[in-house]
TIKE-807207 format. One record per residue (C-alpha): residue number from 1; residue in three letters; x, y, z. Coordinates in nm, 3 decimals, always signed. Layout:
N
@seq:NUM | type:ALA | east:X | north:Y | up:Z
...
***
This chain:
372
@seq:1 | type:MET | east:+0.000 | north:+0.000 | up:+0.000
@seq:2 | type:ALA | east:+0.115 | north:+0.355 | up:-0.075
@seq:3 | type:ARG | east:+0.224 | north:+0.555 | up:+0.227
@seq:4 | type:ILE | east:+0.206 | north:+0.929 | up:+0.291
@seq:5 | type:VAL | east:+0.542 | north:+1.092 | up:+0.221
@seq:6 | type:GLU | east:+0.459 | north:+1.463 | up:+0.212
@seq:7 | type:VAL | east:+0.203 | north:+1.704 | up:+0.353
@seq:8 | type:GLU | east:+0.178 | north:+2.066 | up:+0.238
@seq:9 | type:TRP | east:-0.045 | north:+2.337 | up:+0.378
@seq:10 | type:GLN | east:-0.129 | north:+2.697 | up:+0.297
@seq:11 | type:MET | east:-0.409 | north:+2.942 | up:+0.353
@seq:12 | type:VAL | east:-0.572 | north:+3.192 | up:+0.121
@seq:13 | type:ASP | east:-0.800 | north:+3.472 | up:+0.234
@seq:14 | type:LEU | east:-1.090 | north:+3.515 | up:-0.007
@seq:15 | type:ARG | east:-1.299 | north:+3.829 | up:+0.023
@seq:16 | type:PRO | east:-1.666 | north:+3.770 | up:-0.067
@seq:17 | type:ALA | east:-1.778 | north:+3.953 | up:-0.379
@seq:18 | type:THR | east:-2.115 | north:+4.014 | up:-0.209
@seq:19 | type:VAL | east:-2.173 | north:+4.176 | up:+0.130
@seq:20 | type:ARG | east:-2.300 | north:+3.902 | up:+0.359
@seq:21 | type:THR | east:-2.488 | north:+3.990 | up:+0.679
@seq:22 | type:ASP | east:-2.727 | north:+3.795 | up:+0.898
@seq:23 | type:ALA | east:-2.901 | north:+3.841 | up:+1.231
@seq:24 | type:ILE | east:-2.583 | north:+3.812 | up:+1.441
@seq:25 | type:GLN | east:-2.275 | north:+3.869 | up:+1.224
@seq:26 | type:SER | east:-2.112 | north:+3.966 | up:+0.896
@seq:27 | type:PHE | east:-1.913 | north:+3.730 | up:+0.675
@seq:28 | type:VAL | east:-1.603 | north:+3.945 | up:+0.634
@seq:29 | type:SER | east:-1.362 | north:+3.702 | up:+0.469
@seq:30 | type:GLN | east:-1.321 | north:+3.338 | up:+0.386
@seq:31 | type:GLU | east:-0.999 | north:+3.210 | up:+0.533
@seq:32 | type:THR | east:-0.940 | north:+2.892 | up:+0.333
@seq:33 | type:PRO | east:-0.687 | north:+2.635 | up:+0.460
@seq:34 | type:ILE | east:-0.571 | north:+2.409 | up:+0.176
@seq:35 | type:VAL | east:-0.384 | north:+2.081 | up:+0.231
@seq:36 | type:ARG | east:-0.202 | north:+1.869 | up:-0.030
@seq:37 | type:ILE | east:-0.102 | north:+1.512 | up:+0.053
@seq:38 | type:THR | east:+0.140 | north:+1.309 | up:-0.160
@seq:39 | type:ASP | east:+0.182 | north:+0.933 | up:-0.132
@seq:40 | type:SER | east:+0.479 | north:+0.709 | up:-0.214
@seq:41 | type:ASP | east:+0.340 | north:+0.636 | up:-0.562
@seq:42 | type:GLY | east:+0.336 | north:+1.008 | up:-0.645
@seq:43 | type:ALA | east:-0.043 | north:+1.046 | up:-0.625
@seq:44 | type:VAL | east:-0.165 | north:+1.376 | up:-0.479
@seq:45 | type:GLY | east:-0.488 | north:+1.471 | up:-0.303
@seq:46 | type:THR | east:-0.602 | north:+1.824 | up:-0.222
@seq:47 | type:GLY | east:-0.848 | north:+1.920 | up:+0.049
@seq:48 | type:TYR | east:-0.972 | north:+2.237 | up:+0.214
@seq:49 | type:SER | east:-1.173 | north:+2.396 | up:+0.489
@seq:50 | type:TYR | east:-1.289 | north:+2.750 | up:+0.572
@seq:51 | type:THR | east:-1.373 | north:+3.012 | up:+0.830
@seq:52 | type:ILE | east:-1.586 | north:+3.325 | up:+0.793
@seq:53 | type:GLY | east:-1.307 | north:+3.556 | up:+0.903
@seq:54 | type:THR | east:-1.176 | north:+3.441 | up:+1.240
@seq:55 | type:GLY | east:-0.969 | north:+3.146 | up:+1.356
@seq:56 | type:GLY | east:-0.783 | north:+3.071 | up:+1.034
@seq:57 | type:PRO | east:-0.430 | north:+3.104 | up:+1.180
@seq:58 | type:SER | east:-0.530 | north:+2.875 | up:+1.467
@seq:59 | type:VAL | east:-0.654 | north:+2.613 | up:+1.221
@seq:60 | type:MET | east:-0.326 | north:+2.635 | up:+1.031
@seq:61 | type:ALA | east:-0.118 | north:+2.607 | up:+1.349
@seq:62 | type:LEU | east:-0.305 | north:+2.292 | up:+1.450
@seq:63 | type:ILE | east:-0.240 | north:+2.138 | up:+1.108
@seq:64 | type:GLU | east:+0.128 | north:+2.233 | up:+1.113
@seq:65 | type:ARG | east:+0.219 | north:+2.144 | up:+1.471
@seq:66 | type:THR | east:-0.010 | north:+1.854 | up:+1.555
@seq:67 | type:LEU | east:-0.189 | north:+1.690 | up:+1.264
@seq:68 | type:ALA | east:+0.051 | north:+1.693 | up:+0.966
@seq:69 | type:PRO | east:+0.335 | north:+1.518 | up:+1.156
@seq:70 | type:ILE | east:+0.118 | north:+1.220 | up:+1.251
@seq:71 | type:LEU | east:+0.023 | north:+1.161 | up:+0.885
@seq:72 | type:LEU | east:+0.374 | north:+1.079 | up:+0.765
@seq:73 | type:ASP | east:+0.441 | north:+0.715 | up:+0.672
@seq:74 | type:ARG | east:+0.081 | north:+0.612 | up:+0.731
@seq:75 | type:GLU | east:-0.107 | north:+0.415 | up:+0.466
@seq:76 | type:ALA | east:-0.291 | north:+0.673 | up:+0.257
@seq:77 | type:GLU | east:-0.589 | north:+0.440 | up:+0.210
@seq:78 | type:GLY | east:-0.646 | north:+0.414 | up:+0.585
@seq:79 | type:VAL | east:-0.878 | north:+0.712 | up:+0.589
@seq:80 | type:GLU | east:-1.085 | north:+0.601 | up:+0.888
@seq:81 | type:ALA | east:-0.774 | north:+0.505 | up:+1.088
@seq:82 | type:ILE | east:-0.612 | north:+0.840 | up:+1.015
@seq:83 | type:TRP | east:-0.928 | north:+1.030 | up:+1.113
@seq:84 | type:ARG | east:-0.939 | north:+0.843 | up:+1.444
@seq:85 | type:ALA | east:-0.569 | north:+0.912 | up:+1.502
@seq:86 | type:MET | east:-0.625 | north:+1.284 | up:+1.443
@seq:87 | type:LEU | east:-0.918 | north:+1.281 | up:+1.685
@seq:88 | type:MET | east:-0.711 | north:+1.117 | up:+1.958
@seq:89 | type:ALA | east:-0.417 | north:+1.352 | up:+1.896
@seq:90 | type:THR | east:-0.650 | north:+1.649 | up:+1.954
@seq:91 | type:HIS | east:-0.855 | north:+1.488 | up:+2.229
@seq:92 | type:ALA | east:-0.818 | north:+1.785 | up:+2.462
@seq:93 | type:THR | east:-0.960 | north:+2.025 | up:+2.201
@seq:94 | type:SER | east:-1.232 | north:+1.803 | up:+2.055
@seq:95 | type:VAL | east:-1.518 | north:+1.841 | up:+1.987
@seq:96 | type:GLY | east:-1.491 | north:+2.197 | up:+1.859
@seq:97 | type:ALA | east:-1.472 | north:+2.423 | up:+1.560
@seq:98 | type:ILE | east:-1.097 | north:+2.480 | up:+1.527
@seq:99 | type:THR | east:-1.016 | north:+2.110 | up:+1.555
@seq:100 | type:ALA | east:-1.294 | north:+2.004 | up:+1.320
@seq:101 | type:LEU | east:-1.192 | north:+2.258 | up:+1.055
@seq:102 | type:ALA | east:-0.830 | north:+2.143 | up:+1.069
@seq:103 | type:MET | east:-0.925 | north:+1.776 | up:+1.048
@seq:104 | type:ALA | east:-1.159 | north:+1.849 | up:+0.757
@seq:105 | type:ALA | east:-0.884 | north:+2.003 | up:+0.543
@seq:106 | type:ILE | east:-0.681 | north:+1.684 | up:+0.584
@seq:107 | type:ASP | east:-0.968 | north:+1.437 | up:+0.556
@seq:108 | type:THR | east:-1.099 | north:+1.592 | up:+0.233
@seq:109 | type:ALA | east:-0.744 | north:+1.574 | up:+0.091
@seq:110 | type:LEU | east:-0.725 | north:+1.204 | up:+0.181
@seq:111 | type:TRP | east:-1.057 | north:+1.134 | up:+0.011
@seq:112 | type:ASP | east:-0.943 | north:+1.329 | up:-0.296
@seq:113 | type:LEU | east:-0.626 | north:+1.117 | up:-0.302
@seq:114 | type:ARG | east:-0.824 | north:+0.797 | up:-0.256
@seq:115 | type:CYS | east:-1.063 | north:+0.880 | up:-0.537
@seq:116 | type:ARG | east:-0.783 | north:+0.982 | up:-0.773
@seq:117 | type:ARG | east:-0.597 | north:+0.657 | up:-0.708
@seq:118 | type:ALA | east:-0.915 | north:+0.465 | up:-0.785
@seq:119 | type:GLY | east:-0.995 | north:+0.679 | up:-1.090
@seq:120 | type:LEU | east:-1.340 | north:+0.758 | up:-0.953
@seq:121 | type:PRO | east:-1.527 | north:+1.081 | up:-0.875
@seq:122 | type:LEU | east:-1.622 | north:+1.131 | up:-0.511
@seq:123 | type:HIS | east:-1.993 | north:+1.099 | up:-0.574
@seq:124 | type:ARG | east:-1.937 | north:+0.748 | up:-0.714
@seq:125 | type:MET | east:-1.676 | north:+0.642 | up:-0.458
@seq:126 | type:ALA | east:-1.900 | north:+0.744 | up:-0.169
@seq:127 | type:GLY | east:-2.225 | north:+0.593 | up:-0.295
@seq:128 | type:GLY | east:-2.344 | north:+0.718 | up:-0.633
@seq:129 | type:ALA | east:-2.707 | north:+0.764 | up:-0.530
@seq:130 | type:GLN | east:-2.813 | north:+1.065 | up:-0.741
@seq:131 | type:ALA | east:-2.721 | north:+1.219 | up:-1.075
@seq:132 | type:SER | east:-2.809 | north:+1.579 | up:-0.982
@seq:133 | type:LEU | east:-2.978 | north:+1.788 | up:-0.715
@seq:134 | type:PRO | east:-3.196 | north:+2.100 | up:-0.711
@seq:135 | type:LEU | east:-3.035 | north:+2.428 | up:-0.614
@seq:136 | type:TYR | east:-3.153 | north:+2.708 | up:-0.389
@seq:137 | type:THR | east:-2.975 | north:+3.042 | up:-0.373
@seq:138 | type:THR | east:-2.862 | north:+3.224 | up:-0.059
@seq:139 | type:GLU | east:-2.643 | north:+3.493 | up:-0.213
@seq:140 | type:GLY | east:-2.924 | north:+3.741 | up:-0.271
@seq:141 | type:GLY | east:-3.110 | north:+3.696 | up:+0.058
@seq:142 | type:TRP | east:-2.890 | north:+3.875 | up:+0.310
@seq:143 | type:LEU | east:-3.043 | north:+4.068 | up:+0.599
@seq:144 | type:HIS | east:-2.919 | north:+4.413 | up:+0.501
@seq:145 | type:LEU | east:-3.083 | north:+4.398 | up:+0.156
@seq:146 | type:GLU | east:-3.408 | north:+4.581 | up:+0.098
@seq:147 | type:THR | east:-3.723 | north:+4.405 | up:-0.013
@seq:148 | type:GLU | east:-3.691 | north:+4.506 | up:-0.378
@seq:149 | type:ALA | east:-3.347 | north:+4.344 | up:-0.396
@seq:150 | type:LEU | east:-3.475 | north:+4.024 | up:-0.235
@seq:151 | type:VAL | east:-3.757 | north:+4.003 | up:-0.488
@seq:152 | type:ALA | east:-3.528 | north:+4.072 | up:-0.783
@seq:153 | type:ASP | east:-3.279 | north:+3.805 | up:-0.678
@seq:154 | type:ALA | east:-3.545 | north:+3.541 | up:-0.618
@seq:155 | type:LEU | east:-3.703 | north:+3.611 | up:-0.958
@seq:156 | type:ALA | east:-3.361 | north:+3.591 | up:-1.124
@seq:157 | type:ALA | east:-3.292 | north:+3.256 | up:-0.959
@seq:158 | type:GLN | east:-3.632 | north:+3.127 | up:-1.060
@seq:159 | type:ALA | east:-3.566 | north:+3.231 | up:-1.420
@seq:160 | type:LYS | east:-3.242 | north:+3.029 | up:-1.415
@seq:161 | type:GLY | east:-3.431 | north:+2.718 | up:-1.311
@seq:162 | type:PHE | east:-3.341 | north:+2.725 | up:-0.942
@seq:163 | type:ALA | east:-3.616 | north:+2.577 | up:-0.726
@seq:164 | type:GLY | east:-3.578 | north:+2.793 | up:-0.417
@seq:165 | type:ALA | east:-3.419 | north:+3.085 | up:-0.234
@seq:166 | type:LYS | east:-3.318 | north:+3.149 | up:+0.126
@seq:167 | type:ILE | east:-3.399 | north:+3.475 | up:+0.302
@seq:168 | type:LYS | east:-3.222 | north:+3.582 | up:+0.620
@seq:169 | type:VAL | east:-3.459 | north:+3.680 | up:+0.901
@seq:170 | type:GLY | east:-3.404 | north:+3.872 | up:+1.222
@seq:171 | type:ARG | east:-3.545 | north:+4.218 | up:+1.154
@seq:172 | type:PRO | east:-3.849 | north:+4.328 | up:+1.356
@seq:173 | type:LEU | east:-4.119 | north:+4.067 | up:+1.304
@seq:174 | type:CYS | east:-4.346 | north:+4.291 | up:+1.098
@seq:175 | type:GLU | east:-4.057 | north:+4.367 | up:+0.860
@seq:176 | type:ASP | east:-3.963 | north:+4.000 | up:+0.823
@seq:177 | type:VAL | east:-4.323 | north:+3.909 | up:+0.741
@seq:178 | type:ALA | east:-4.353 | north:+4.192 | up:+0.488
@seq:179 | type:ARG | east:-4.026 | north:+4.096 | up:+0.318
@seq:180 | type:LEU | east:-4.111 | north:+3.728 | up:+0.297
@seq:181 | type:SER | east:-4.464 | north:+3.801 | up:+0.178
@seq:182 | type:ALA | east:-4.334 | north:+4.025 | up:-0.101
@seq:183 | type:VAL | east:-4.100 | north:+3.755 | up:-0.226
@seq:184 | type:ARG | east:-4.374 | north:+3.491 | up:-0.206
@seq:185 | type:ALA | east:-4.612 | north:+3.709 | up:-0.404
@seq:186 | type:ALA | east:-4.348 | north:+3.757 | up:-0.673
@seq:187 | type:VAL | east:-4.235 | north:+3.396 | up:-0.716
@seq:188 | type:GLY | east:-4.566 | north:+3.220 | up:-0.660
@seq:189 | type:PRO | east:-4.648 | north:+2.908 | up:-0.459
@seq:190 | type:GLY | east:-4.430 | north:+2.663 | up:-0.653
@seq:191 | type:PHE | east:-4.096 | north:+2.819 | up:-0.558
@seq:192 | type:GLU | east:-3.950 | north:+2.725 | up:-0.219
@seq:193 | type:LEU | east:-3.870 | north:+2.998 | up:+0.032
@seq:194 | type:PHE | east:-3.638 | north:+2.909 | up:+0.318
@seq:195 | type:THR | east:-3.553 | north:+3.124 | up:+0.619
@seq:196 | type:ASP | east:-3.238 | north:+3.145 | up:+0.833
@seq:197 | type:ALA | east:-3.219 | north:+3.311 | up:+1.176
@seq:198 | type:ASN | east:-2.854 | north:+3.223 | up:+1.251
@seq:199 | type:GLN | east:-2.921 | north:+3.124 | up:+1.615
@seq:200 | type:ALA | east:-3.052 | north:+3.470 | up:+1.706
@seq:201 | type:TRP | east:-3.360 | north:+3.394 | up:+1.918
@seq:202 | type:THR | east:-3.490 | north:+3.260 | up:+2.244
@seq:203 | type:VAL | east:-3.747 | north:+2.981 | up:+2.238
@seq:204 | type:ASP | east:-4.047 | north:+3.206 | up:+2.296
@seq:205 | type:GLU | east:-3.941 | north:+3.442 | up:+2.019
@seq:206 | type:ALA | east:-3.882 | north:+3.154 | up:+1.778
@seq:207 | type:ILE | east:-4.227 | north:+3.007 | up:+1.849
@seq:208 | type:ARG | east:-4.387 | north:+3.349 | up:+1.795
@seq:209 | type:ARG | east:-4.204 | north:+3.409 | up:+1.469
@seq:210 | type:ALA | east:-4.268 | north:+3.061 | up:+1.332
@seq:211 | type:ALA | east:-4.641 | north:+3.116 | up:+1.381
@seq:212 | type:ALA | east:-4.617 | north:+3.443 | up:+1.184
@seq:213 | type:TYR | east:-4.409 | north:+3.292 | up:+0.903
@seq:214 | type:ALA | east:-4.616 | north:+2.975 | up:+0.857
@seq:215 | type:PRO | east:-4.895 | north:+3.125 | up:+0.642
@seq:216 | type:ILE | east:-4.633 | north:+3.238 | up:+0.388
@seq:217 | type:GLY | east:-4.544 | north:+2.878 | up:+0.311
@seq:218 | type:ILE | east:-4.189 | north:+2.852 | up:+0.444
@seq:219 | type:GLY | east:-3.983 | north:+2.547 | up:+0.345
@seq:220 | type:TRP | east:-3.777 | north:+2.551 | up:+0.665
@seq:221 | type:LEU | east:-3.667 | north:+2.766 | up:+0.955
@seq:222 | type:GLU | east:-3.289 | north:+2.734 | up:+0.987
@seq:223 | type:GLU | east:-3.091 | north:+2.776 | up:+1.310
@seq:224 | type:PRO | east:-3.365 | north:+2.954 | up:+1.503
@seq:225 | type:LEU | east:-3.192 | north:+2.897 | up:+1.841
@seq:226 | type:PRO | east:-2.839 | north:+2.852 | up:+1.976
@seq:227 | type:ALA | east:-2.709 | north:+2.519 | up:+1.851
@seq:228 | type:ASP | east:-2.648 | north:+2.378 | up:+2.200
@seq:229 | type:ASP | east:-3.013 | north:+2.428 | up:+2.302
@seq:230 | type:VAL | east:-3.148 | north:+2.087 | up:+2.206
@seq:231 | type:GLU | east:-3.444 | north:+2.110 | up:+2.444
@seq:232 | type:GLY | east:-3.543 | north:+2.447 | up:+2.298
@seq:233 | type:HIS | east:-3.545 | north:+2.295 | up:+1.951
@seq:234 | type:VAL | east:-3.765 | north:+2.013 | up:+2.078
@seq:235 | type:ARG | east:-4.017 | north:+2.265 | up:+2.213
@seq:236 | type:LEU | east:-4.008 | north:+2.466 | up:+1.891
@seq:237 | type:ALA | east:-4.042 | north:+2.164 | up:+1.661
@seq:238 | type:ARG | east:-4.351 | north:+2.052 | up:+1.854
@seq:239 | type:SER | east:-4.510 | north:+2.396 | up:+1.824
@seq:240 | type:THR | east:-4.488 | north:+2.457 | up:+1.447
@seq:241 | type:THR | east:-4.553 | north:+2.291 | up:+1.113
@seq:242 | type:ILE | east:-4.247 | north:+2.461 | up:+0.961
@seq:243 | type:PRO | east:-3.957 | north:+2.213 | up:+0.931
@seq:244 | type:ILE | east:-3.669 | north:+2.304 | up:+1.164
@seq:245 | type:ALA | east:-3.323 | north:+2.289 | up:+1.005
@seq:246 | type:VAL | east:-2.998 | north:+2.254 | up:+1.201
@seq:247 | type:GLY | east:-2.644 | north:+2.133 | up:+1.146
@seq:248 | type:GLU | east:-2.396 | north:+2.395 | up:+1.034
@seq:249 | type:SER | east:-2.298 | north:+2.461 | up:+1.396
@seq:250 | type:LEU | east:-2.284 | north:+2.099 | up:+1.510
@seq:251 | type:TYR | east:-1.940 | north:+1.939 | up:+1.527
@seq:252 | type:SER | east:-1.988 | north:+1.569 | up:+1.596
@seq:253 | type:LEU | east:-2.195 | north:+1.268 | up:+1.503
@seq:254 | type:SER | east:-2.319 | north:+1.250 | up:+1.860
@seq:255 | type:HIS | east:-2.457 | north:+1.604 | up:+1.843
@seq:256 | type:PHE | east:-2.665 | north:+1.507 | up:+1.542
@seq:257 | type:ARG | east:-2.775 | north:+1.187 | up:+1.716
@seq:258 | type:ASP | east:-2.910 | north:+1.392 | up:+2.007
@seq:259 | type:TYR | east:-3.117 | north:+1.612 | up:+1.775
@seq:260 | type:LEU | east:-3.250 | north:+1.319 | up:+1.576
@seq:261 | type:GLN | east:-3.337 | north:+1.105 | up:+1.878
@seq:262 | type:ARG | east:-3.522 | north:+1.394 | up:+2.041
@seq:263 | type:GLY | east:-3.718 | north:+1.493 | up:+1.730
@seq:264 | type:ALA | east:-3.557 | north:+1.837 | up:+1.752
@seq:265 | type:CYS | east:-3.513 | north:+1.888 | up:+1.377
@seq:266 | type:SER | east:-3.652 | north:+1.769 | up:+1.047
@seq:267 | type:ILE | east:-3.373 | north:+1.893 | up:+0.815
@seq:268 | type:VAL | east:-3.004 | north:+1.808 | up:+0.864
@seq:269 | type:GLN | east:-2.759 | north:+2.066 | up:+0.730
@seq:270 | type:VAL | east:-2.429 | north:+1.892 | up:+0.799
@seq:271 | type:ASP | east:-2.125 | north:+2.095 | up:+0.686
@seq:272 | type:VAL | east:-1.825 | north:+1.889 | up:+0.567
@seq:273 | type:ALA | east:-1.576 | north:+2.139 | up:+0.713
@seq:274 | type:ARG | east:-1.742 | north:+2.187 | up:+1.051
@seq:275 | type:ILE | east:-1.810 | north:+1.817 | up:+1.106
@seq:276 | type:GLY | east:-1.443 | north:+1.732 | up:+1.045
@seq:277 | type:GLY | east:-1.439 | north:+1.601 | up:+0.689
@seq:278 | type:ILE | east:-1.599 | north:+1.356 | up:+0.449
@seq:279 | type:THR | east:-1.550 | north:+1.058 | up:+0.682
@seq:280 | type:PRO | east:-1.791 | north:+1.189 | up:+0.951
@seq:281 | type:TRP | east:-2.011 | north:+1.372 | up:+0.696
@seq:282 | type:LEU | east:-2.116 | north:+1.041 | up:+0.541
@seq:283 | type:LYS | east:-2.190 | north:+0.896 | up:+0.884
@seq:284 | type:VAL | east:-2.420 | north:+1.188 | up:+0.965
@seq:285 | type:ALA | east:-2.597 | north:+1.155 | up:+0.630
@seq:286 | type:HIS | east:-2.659 | north:+0.784 | up:+0.683
@seq:287 | type:LEU | east:-2.770 | north:+0.843 | up:+1.041
@seq:288 | type:ALA | east:-3.024 | north:+1.096 | up:+0.915
@seq:289 | type:GLU | east:-3.142 | north:+0.844 | up:+0.656
@seq:290 | type:ALA | east:-3.218 | north:+0.599 | up:+0.939
@seq:291 | type:TYR | east:-3.453 | north:+0.862 | up:+1.084
@seq:292 | type:ASN | east:-3.608 | north:+0.935 | up:+0.741
@seq:293 | type:ILE | east:-3.463 | north:+1.287 | up:+0.758
@seq:294 | type:PRO | east:-3.328 | north:+1.468 | up:+0.447
@seq:295 | type:VAL | east:-2.978 | north:+1.615 | up:+0.423
@seq:296 | type:CYS | east:-2.943 | north:+1.969 | up:+0.285
@seq:297 | type:PRO | east:-2.574 | north:+2.055 | up:+0.339
@seq:298 | type:HIS | east:-2.457 | north:+2.396 | up:+0.448
@seq:299 | type:PHE | east:-2.233 | north:+2.613 | up:+0.224
@seq:300 | type:LEU | east:-1.926 | north:+2.465 | up:+0.045
@seq:301 | type:MET | east:-2.127 | north:+2.387 | up:-0.267
@seq:302 | type:GLU | east:-1.819 | north:+2.286 | up:-0.465
@seq:303 | type:ALA | east:-1.759 | north:+1.992 | up:-0.229
@seq:304 | type:HIS | east:-2.116 | north:+1.928 | up:-0.123
@seq:305 | type:VAL | east:-2.251 | north:+1.869 | up:-0.472
@seq:306 | type:SER | east:-2.054 | north:+1.543 | up:-0.487
@seq:307 | type:LEU | east:-2.136 | north:+1.441 | up:-0.131
@seq:308 | type:ALA | east:-2.505 | north:+1.516 | up:-0.175
@seq:309 | type:ALA | east:-2.512 | north:+1.311 | up:-0.494
@seq:310 | type:ALA | east:-2.349 | north:+1.021 | up:-0.309
@seq:311 | type:VAL | east:-2.636 | north:+0.967 | up:-0.063
@seq:312 | type:PRO | east:-3.006 | north:+0.895 | up:-0.126
@seq:313 | type:ASN | east:-3.152 | north:+1.135 | up:+0.130
@seq:314 | type:ALA | east:-2.984 | north:+1.457 | up:+0.013
@seq:315 | type:ARG | east:-3.249 | north:+1.700 | up:-0.107
@seq:316 | type:TRP | east:-3.084 | north:+2.036 | up:-0.188
@seq:317 | type:VAL | east:-2.750 | north:+2.200 | up:-0.262
@seq:318 | type:GLU | east:-2.700 | north:+2.559 | up:-0.145
@seq:319 | type:TYR | east:-2.581 | north:+2.796 | up:-0.418
@seq:320 | type:ILE | east:-2.332 | north:+3.038 | up:-0.265
@seq:321 | type:PRO | east:-2.012 | north:+3.071 | up:-0.471
@seq:322 | type:GLN | east:-1.682 | north:+3.085 | up:-0.287
@seq:323 | type:LEU | east:-1.390 | north:+2.936 | up:-0.482
@seq:324 | type:ALA | east:-1.403 | north:+3.111 | up:-0.820
@seq:325 | type:ALA | east:-1.081 | north:+3.306 | up:-0.758
@seq:326 | type:ILE | east:-0.872 | north:+2.992 | up:-0.700
@seq:327 | type:THR | east:-1.031 | north:+2.733 | up:-0.930
@seq:328 | type:ASN | east:-1.058 | north:+2.672 | up:-1.302
@seq:329 | type:GLY | east:-1.430 | north:+2.669 | up:-1.364
@seq:330 | type:GLY | east:-1.714 | north:+2.638 | up:-1.117
@seq:331 | type:MET | east:-1.980 | north:+2.391 | up:-1.023
@seq:332 | type:ARG | east:-2.170 | north:+2.244 | up:-1.317
@seq:333 | type:ILE | east:-2.532 | north:+2.362 | up:-1.333
@seq:334 | type:GLU | east:-2.793 | north:+2.227 | up:-1.574
@seq:335 | type:ALA | east:-3.150 | north:+2.360 | up:-1.578
@seq:336 | type:GLY | east:-3.110 | north:+2.493 | up:-1.225
@seq:337 | type:ARG | east:-2.972 | north:+2.167 | up:-1.088
@seq:338 | type:ALA | east:-2.626 | north:+2.095 | up:-0.947
@seq:339 | type:VAL | east:-2.443 | north:+1.818 | up:-1.132
@seq:340 | type:PRO | east:-2.138 | north:+1.652 | up:-0.970
@seq:341 | type:SER | east:-1.815 | north:+1.630 | up:-1.165
@seq:342 | type:ASP | east:-1.717 | north:+1.297 | up:-1.317
@seq:343 | type:ALA | east:-1.346 | north:+1.379 | up:-1.286
@seq:344 | type:PRO | east:-1.159 | north:+1.160 | up:-1.033
@seq:345 | type:GLY | east:-1.141 | north:+1.318 | up:-0.689
@seq:346 | type:LEU | east:-1.351 | north:+1.583 | up:-0.517
@seq:347 | type:GLY | east:-1.442 | north:+1.738 | up:-0.851
@seq:348 | type:ILE | east:-1.269 | north:+2.070 | up:-0.777
@seq:349 | type:ASP | east:-1.020 | north:+2.193 | up:-1.040
@seq:350 | type:TRP | east:-0.778 | north:+2.398 | up:-0.830
@seq:351 | type:ASN | east:-0.577 | north:+2.679 | up:-0.989
@seq:352 | type:ARG | east:-0.242 | north:+2.635 | up:-0.816
@seq:353 | type:ASP | east:-0.097 | north:+2.955 | up:-0.959
@seq:354 | type:ALA | east:-0.388 | north:+3.158 | up:-0.823
@seq:355 | type:ILE | east:-0.357 | north:+2.983 | up:-0.487
@seq:356 | type:ALA | east:+0.014 | north:+3.068 | up:-0.470
@seq:357 | type:VAL | east:-0.057 | north:+3.435 | up:-0.541
@seq:358 | type:ALA | east:-0.333 | north:+3.454 | up:-0.279
@seq:359 | type:SER | east:-0.149 | north:+3.253 | up:-0.013
@seq:360 | type:THR | east:-0.101 | north:+3.417 | up:+0.326
@seq:361 | type:GLY | east:+0.132 | north:+3.145 | up:+0.452
@seq:362 | type:ALA | east:+0.251 | north:+2.795 | up:+0.365
@seq:363 | type:GLY | east:+0.457 | north:+2.503 | up:+0.492
@seq:364 | type:ARG | east:+0.541 | north:+2.140 | up:+0.429
@seq:365 | type:ILE | east:+0.670 | north:+1.831 | up:+0.599
@seq:366 | type:GLY | east:+0.801 | north:+1.518 | up:+0.431
@seq:367 | type:VAL | east:+0.955 | north:+1.180 | up:+0.505
@seq:368 | type:ARG | east:+1.240 | north:+1.237 | up:+0.261
@seq:369 | type:SER | east:+1.324 | north:+1.587 | up:+0.385
@seq:370 | type:GLU | east:+1.344 | north:+1.465 | up:+0.746
@seq:371 | type:ALA | east:+1.561 | north:+1.166 | up:+0.651
@seq:372 | type:ALA | east:+1.800 | north:+1.401 | up:+0.468
***
C-alpha cells in the first residue's frame, strides 16, 4: 500500500464579492486552509476547509504542529484510521470548531487522493445515489438587503431554473413578514422559500415568529436557536408545522444523534468542514437516513454537490459561490440543478498559480526531507 510521504499546507483569504450579513454577524472574509497530501506512488490529493473571518491562523497552526506530523508514513488508504488518530491527537480540544476545521482540510485531501488513485469521482466512490440535485440560492437573501433586492434576486434565480431561495430573518417581526410576503407574491407558490435566523432567538421568540411565518409557506426555519439548546429545539419543533433545520454549527456525530433522537429537527444541514471532513459527513448523512430525515448541506457547494449526490436522502445544494478566484471553472449547473463532476477526486479543479498568489502562509513536511 502507498504511504504518505509529504504534507503541504497553505491558507488563502478570499474576500466575498457580495456583502453578507445575517441576524448576528457579517461574513467578512473566507480564510481557506488548503492541504495537499502526496503518497509514495506520487499520487496527490487536495483538500480544504474554511472560516468566515476568524480562527484561520489557529486552524493552520493545529495542522502544522499537531496533525501533519502524525500523517507521515501512514497508509494513505487508511482514511478512517487516520481520522481516528487525528481525533485522539487532539482529544483535549475536541469536539470543537478549530479542531474540526483542521481535520476536515486533511480528511478531504485524503478522500481526494483515494478517489484519484481509484480513478473515480467522489460521488461514485462514496455511494453514487443521485445524478443531480436542485439548487436554492442564498447569495441574494442577506439581511441588510431591501425588499426590492430580495424580490429581484429570487425572480432571477427562478428564471435560471433554481427551485428555491433562502432569506435571512431577524429584523423586527413585521418587517420580516412583509419581506417574505413580497417575495412569495413575486415567485408564486411553486418556488421554495427558506428562512435562516442564525441562532438569534430565544425559544419564545422563535415560536412566535414561526407562527407568523407559517402562512407564507416557508420550506424551513434554519438555526432559530443557539445550537447547543437541544431542548429548545424540541419545544419549537412541537409547536410549528415549519420544518426546523440545524447542522452547520454541530461538530460531531453525537450532536446530530441527540437532535434526531429527540425529534428536535426535520432537516439536517451537515457541513463537511465543521463536522471534520468527508468521513464523519457520510456517517451523519446515513444516520439521518435511518430517521427518514433529508440532508441539505450547508455552504461549500463545490464539495457538497458530490457528497449530496453520493447519498439517497440529500435534497438540496445551497448555491453560494466561494472558490471562483482559486479554481478553473465552477460547479456544473444544468437547468437549475447541481451536477457533480465525473473527474476523479472531489471534482474541484484547483488553480495552483492563483492559490500561490493569494497565499497568506505555507509550509510542508516530508519523510524524505526529514531523513536528509
